[in-house]
N, C-alpha and C positions, 0 to 999 in steps of 0.2 A: 372495652374500646371498639370501634369498628372497623377501620382499614389499618394493617402494617402493610406500610408501602415501601418495597424493596428497590431501590434505585443503584444499578449496575456502575460500574468504573468507567463506561463508556457511554452514559447517558447524563450528563453533567447538565443540564439545564431544566428550567421550572417549565419548559415548553414541552415536556416528556407527557406521554399519553397518561401513565400510572400517576399523575399529577394533576388530570385534567378536573375530576370533580372530587377534589381533596381538600380537606378542611382541619388546619390546626388544631382547633378543639376537640374533633373527633378521632382524630389519625395520627399516627405514629411512623416517622420514616425510619428505616433500617439501611444501614449501609457497612462495607466490612470489606478491609486488606485481607485475604485470606491466602493460608500456604498453597492451596490446591489450583487457585488460579493464578498465583505469581509465579509459579514455578512448575507448571505442566510441560512448558518449553524453556528454553535458556533465552529468556528476554532479557533483552538490552537493559543494561544499570540505568540510563537516561530514561528509556520507558518506563521501567518502573519508578522512579522519582517524578515523572511528569504525572503519571495517574494517580499515586499514592498523595503527593502533593494538591493535585488539582481537587481529588475526592475531598482532601481534608479542608480545602478552601472553602468548596460549595456547601461542604454540610456547617461550615461556621456562617456562610452566609445564608444557610437555611434558618440555622437557628436564630440569626439578627432579627429574621421577619417573625419569628413568634413559633417557629416549629419544634418539637421535641426529635431530635436525632439520635438513634440509639448507634454507635459509631465504634466498629472494632479495628483500633489500627494493628498493624502487622507485627507479629512476633512469631519467631517459629517454635515457641512453645505454648500457643495459644491452645485452649482445649477444643476449640472450634473450628477445625482444618479448612471447610468447605462452606459454600453459601448455604448449603442446605442443612448443615448444623447450626450455623448461626441464627438460620430461621426458626429451625427447632426449640432451639433454648429461647428466643423472643417470643416464641407463640407460648412457652410453657409459661413464661413471665408477664404476659401481658392479654393472654385469651381474646385474641382479636376475632371479629366475626369471618373475617377474610383476609387473605395475601392478595396485594395486587404488584403487579409487577410489567412493564413493557417488555416485549419480547426481547429477545436477546441476540447476538449476530454470530454466533455459532454452534454447528449442530453439535458437537458434543455436551454443551451446557443444554441447548434446546431438549437433547433426549431426556436430560436429567429433569429439567423443569418440568415436562408433560408428567412426571410419575410425584411430582411433588405432594400432590392433593391427596393421595391414597397414603403416601408415606407420612405425611406430617399431620395427618387427620385434621385438616382445615381445608377451606375450600381455595383455592388460587384462581385469581382472574389476570389469565396472560393477555395484554392488549397489543395493539398494532402499534408498531413504530411509525409514527405519522411524520417523522421527520425525514423521510423520502419522499420524492414527489410519485413514484409508482409503487403502489402496494404489491404484495407477492401476487395475489389474483390478477393485478391488472397486467403485470408483466407475463402472468402465465395465457393470459388472453391474447396477449399480442403475439406470444411465441407460438401458441398453438397451429400445428400442421404445416409450421418451417422445417424445412430440412437443415438449414443452416441459419445462424443467427447474425445478423450484422449490427455493427454498432450504428452504423452511420443512419441506420432508417429508424432505428429506434430512437436516436436522438432527435432526428427530425421530429418526431412526434413529440417529444420533451418540450423542445424548443414552440411548438405551436402551442402544447399545453399550459405552458408559463408565459408566454407571450415575449421572451427573452429574444432581443435582437431581431424582432419581426416587424415589418413596417403594418400601417394600418391596412392596407390591401392583403396581409396575410402572408406578405413574400418574405424573406431572408433577406437583412440588410446586407447592402452590396450586392444584390443579387446572385449569392450563391451560399451556400449551407456551411461550409468547410473550407479555410485557408489555409490548410496543412500544409500545403505547396510553398507558401511562404513563409514557413517556419522553420527552416532550415538551414540559418546561416552560421557560418563557423566565426567564433567570437576569438579576438586578435588584440584584446586587450582595452578596445576601446568601442562603445564608450564604458567608460568605468563601473564596476559593478559595485552596487550600494553596499554592501555588506550584511549580514541577516540582522534582523530585528532582535533584541537583547534586553532580559530581564534581569538585574540582580536578584537572587535568591533572597528571600527574606527571613526571618526566624524559623519560620513553618518549614520552608523548603528547605533551609540547612539542616533540620533534624533530620528530616526525609533522606537527605543525601547520607547524612551520617548512620542513618539504618540499613540503608540499602548498601553502604557500603560493608556494614558489620555482617549483616545478615545474607548477602550475596556475594559473597569475594570471589565466586567461581564464575559468575555469568559473564556473557559477552560485552564487550565494552568498557567505558569508563564513565563516571560520573563527574569528571572534570570538567569544569568551563560550563556548566548547566546553566543554559539562558533562555529556556523556554517560559514562555507565558504558561500562568497554573491557574489564572482568574480569567472571568468573562472579561473585565476591564482589559486585562492586559491582550488578552487575544484579539480584542476590537483594534488596540492598539498594533499589534502583530499587522492586522489586514489593512489598517491605513498606511503603516507603511510601505508595505507591499503596493499598494495604489499610488503612493506618491513617488515611489523612487525606483521600483521595479518593472511595474506593470508596463509603461511606453517601450520598454524593450524585451519584454516577455517574449511577444511573438517571434520576434526576427531569431533569437537565439536561444528558444525552448529547447532546441535538439542540442546544443553546444554543451561541450564539456571543455574545461580548463586544468592545468596542471598546478595553477597559480591559484584558482577561486574553487573554495567546495560549494557555494552557493548561487552563482553568478545570478540571473534575474528571476529565479524562481519563488514562487511566495511561501513555501514553507508553512501553509495554512493546513495541510491535511491531518497532522496530528490534531489541531484545535477542531477541527469540522466532526472527524471521526470521532471523539470524545464527548462531544455535546457543547465543547466552549465556544463555538460560532455555528450559525444556521447557514447551512448550504446555499440555501435559495436566497436568502438577504445578502451572503457574500457575492453571489452572481450578479443579484442587483445593482449593488454598489459596483462592480467593476465594470457593468453597462451604462451604468449613468456617466461612469468617465468617458466611456465613447462619445456618449449623446452629449457632453459637455466639451468635446473638442480635447479633452487629454489625455486619451490614449487612443492608438490605431485599433482598427476594426480587425487585423489578423492577430493582434495579440489579446484582445479581449475575446474573441471568438473561440481561441485556441485555450484559453483559460475558463470559458464556461464551458466548452466541449469536455474538458477533463473531469467537471462535478457532475453535471447534468445528463452527460453521456456515457462516459467510461464508468464512472462511480456507480450510477443507477444500475448499468448496462452488466455488470459482472456481479451486482447484489441479486439481480434479478435471475442469473444463470446458476448463481449458488444455490439458491432456495428451490428452483425450479428440477435441481439433477442431484442435492444430496440426498442421502450419504453414498451413493454410487461414484457421484463425480470425484471424490476423493482417492478413487483407486483407481481410475483411467492410466494406462500406459500404453496408448497405441502405438508408440514407436518402439516399445520392448525395451526401454534402458535399464542397466541395472550396476552399472558402476557407482562405487560410493562417492560420496563430496569430498571433493580432495579437502585436506586439513587445513591448507591455507586458506581457505574462505573463512576461518574462523581467525586467523593469525595474519594475513595479509603478507606473509614471507612468500614473495615468489619475484622470478627476474621479470614478468610480465607487467610492464609499468602500469598500463592502464588498469589489469585487475589490482594490482599493489595499492594504486590511487583509489580505486572505486571503493574497496573493503575496507583501507586505513580511513578514509571519509566516513565511512559506515559506523566503525568501529569508535572514532572520536564522535561522531555527533549524533548516531542514531536514524541516520537520514541520508539518503542519496537520492538525486533526482530520478527523472524515468527512463532516460537513455542510458544512465549508469547501471540501472537495474537491468534494464529489457537488452541492451545492445554489447554490455560488457558482462557483466557476471553472470547475466542470465544466457547470455549467447553462448558463452563458455560452457555452460553446464548443458545446453543444447548441443552443441558440437562435441562434447566428450561424452556424451549419451549417459548423463548422472541420473541415477532413478528419479522420478518427479517427487516422491514423497519427501525425500531427504532434502532436495534443494526449496521444497515448500516449506518445510520446517524451519530450514535457515531463513528465508525472507520474514516468515512470522515473528521470529525469533528477535530478527537485528534491525527493525525498523521501528521507530515510535509513532508511526501512523499504521502499523499493521495490525489487521484484525482478521480473522479466518474469513469470513463473508468476502471481502475485499482483494486477500492476498491470494487466497487458493485460486480461482478463476484466472486471474492475472498472471500467475505464476503457471499453473497446470496448464492452461489453455493456451494463454498469448506465449507466454517465454517458452514453455517447454513440447508446445503442440501435442499434449499427450492425449487430446480429448479426439484427435483425428480430424482437426479442421471445423469442429464444431463452432468454436470462438473467433477463430482466425482462418483466413482462406488460403494463407501460406505461412511457413514457419519463417519467424522472424531470425532468421540465420545470416550472419555475414562473415567476410573476412576482415583482416585486418585492415584492408583499405576504407573502411566505410570509418572506423576509430580515427583513421587518420585524418580524412576529410572533415571529422565532427570535433577534433579535439587538436591539442599539440600534445598528448601523449607520446606519441611514436618517438619522437626525435629526442625524449629521455631514456629510450628504452633500448638494452642491450642485443634485443633481437631485433632482426631486420625486417621492416613492412613491406620491403618490395622483393622479397625471396618468399618461395614458397616449399623448398626442402634444401635441405642443407644443416648442419648444426646452428647455425645463427638466423635461421629462417623465423619469420613472426608464425608462432604456434596457431593463431586464429585462421592464417593459409592453410596450412595443409590441413589441420581438422575441418576448415570448411569444405574442401573438396571431399573429403574422406566422409564427410555426413552425407553431402550429396549424393555421391558413388553409392555408397551403402543403402539409401533410403531411395533408389532409384523407381523401385515397385510401389511405393507410396506416392513418390512426388513426380514421377516419370510425366504421367496424364495430366497434371497439374498446368493451366494453361498458363499461369501467372509465372512458372517455372520452366518454361519452353525454351526461353533463350538461354537460361543457366545451362540447361542440359546440351543445349546445342553447341554451348561454347567449351563446355569439358568435352564433347567429344570430338571438337576440331584440334585439339591439342593431341600432339606427337604422342605416340604409345610409350616411348621410354620416359616423357616427362610425367605423363598419368602415374605409370607406374614409379616413378620417384617421389611423387607426392603423395601418393598412396603408402608406399612404404615408410614415409616420413612421418603420415599421420598413423600409420600402425604403433613406430615408435614412439610417439609422443602419447598414446594413449596406453602402453604398457608402462608409462614413469610419469603419471599425471603428476604424483605429489613434489617432483624434482625441478618442476619449470618456474 
């Protein structure tokens, strides 16, 4: 046999580089659901169902076009509990000339892969993941000699590179690069939200659901109402659903949150893009086509494209540029444990309850719920970055280390000292009130900063600002915040700090 081609669970596309010169007559594919990958963190049960089912459907599609696929389904008693063990067994059975694999998206597995050739006594060809617009070397060249990296400038380079939303004379559509200021409207029930794209689980997916419920009963989340796409065809249907029903309003309400709607106008395409069921550049191009056809406004399409060729590419570049040391960053010196209610949703803070409950049920929450609710609270409370990073990695169906870690450690927790973001994304309850209707359902009073019924976000926000004056006092983007804090009467500041200290001493009871 010529090549043994390993396809990972987030590489579910025939466009993967490992298949670039593959020949079904000479090569063999191996795919495996293994214990080490499924259980190294508390993966959401819907995430496990999504990946196992999508892998099985993809393997079947490969077999339909003539490939031989050596596939291991998950069982806790499988003799081969790691990808390396599966490869070892398959190499001994087939004696390939070499193993071919596309590079992975996680440093933990990357380190293992780098030693495979020696340990397996077989050449291993690890190929670049060409699904990204910027290679690791291209991003490193862009970042070289920059003291701080800003997504906005990298995003503009990606716009120029792809031509997306660029005019014939090389200018951005609408004469500006970024329409984020137009994307902050509060949703008050109109226009009606379209609801998510839904797929009824087929027999194969139902079998996966039963297995996950049996073998992962203690993992976070639920498999109830599983409706994610698990094939390329259905993922394409999810894209069309977003373009037809949600994209026109996505821009205006992309930062909004609602007590009545989990999904609003978000695409919910990241689980499919990140596992290979959708091509990111093709997804962006179809959205841009809607703009050119007059079917979606520019602020909506630009905001959507920015998420994919801007943030997604940017955080991946940072991850590979600075790992493994990046994962250890904790510049704010946070040491508090992650409150247990992150796993249960049992808290009187209604915004936190809603965001965590939606995450538990869906394996999904949109970026503002992640950044400005659950993430904001972890930042204000001084949670250890490693603990909140592991939580995000576990609970979301679209979470992989390369995208989760920089977003959480750098953007949410500001633990890299401002390398990724110029200021911390810290906010009081007023932000949540401005962008949602959560506060009117909460037992805490968002208008109060101290006292037993005061919104915890308020006192924790000012406590955060006060205790980190040495880090942020000279930050020009926070000058007004410190001036506002210093203008408050001493007795009021003392009361707020005391309230903050009290809250920090009993986080589990909030």
